[in-house]
C-alpha positions in Angstrom: -0.8 33.9 9.6 -3.2 31.5 11.3 -6.7 32.2 11.7 -9.1 30.9 14.2 -10.7 28.6 11.6 -7.2 27.1 10.6 -6.3 26.7 14.3 -9.5 24.9 15.2 -9.3 22.8 11.9 -5.7 21.8 12.8 -6.7 20.9 16.5 -9.7 18.9 15.3 -7.8 16.8 12.9 -4.6 16.6 15.0 -2.4 18.5 12.4 0.5 20.8 13.0 1.1 23.7 10.6 4.7 24.6 9.7 5.7 27.7 7.9 8.6 27.5 5.5 10.5 30.0 3.4 8.7 30.8 0.2 9.9 29.3 -3.1 12.3 26.8 -1.3 11.3 23.3 -2.6 14.3 21.8 -0.7 12.2 22.4 2.5 9.1 20.7 1.3 10.6 17.8 -0.9 8.2 15.2 0.2 5.2 17.4 -0.9 7.0 18.3 -4.1 7.5 14.6 -4.9 3.8 13.9 -4.3 2.7 16.6 -6.6 5.2 15.5 -9.2 3.9 11.8 -9.0 0.3 13.1 -9.1 1.0 15.2 -12.3 2.7 12.2 -13.9 0.0 9.8 -13.1 -2.7 12.3 -14.4 -0.8 12.9 -17.7 -0.3 9.0 -18.2 -4.0 8.4 -17.6 -5.1 11.2 -20.0 -2.6 10.0 -22.6 -3.6 6.3 -22.4 -7.4 6.8 -22.7 -9.0 6.1 -25.9 -9.8 9.0 -28.2 -13.6 9.7 -28.3 -13.5 11.2 -31.8 -11.5 9.7 -34.7 -8.4 11.4 -35.8 -7.7 11.8 -39.5 
């Protein structure tokens, strides 16, 4: 359900809100790929940073 705030926000930024069936990743594949890429990049960045405390 759109509120007046979301309608004004979308209109101000030129966005169009589309509603899809819940729990259907095939309908929002691009967003799913972006989220997967962000998670992968975050995990890689965390894993590759040097440890601040010695281990062992």
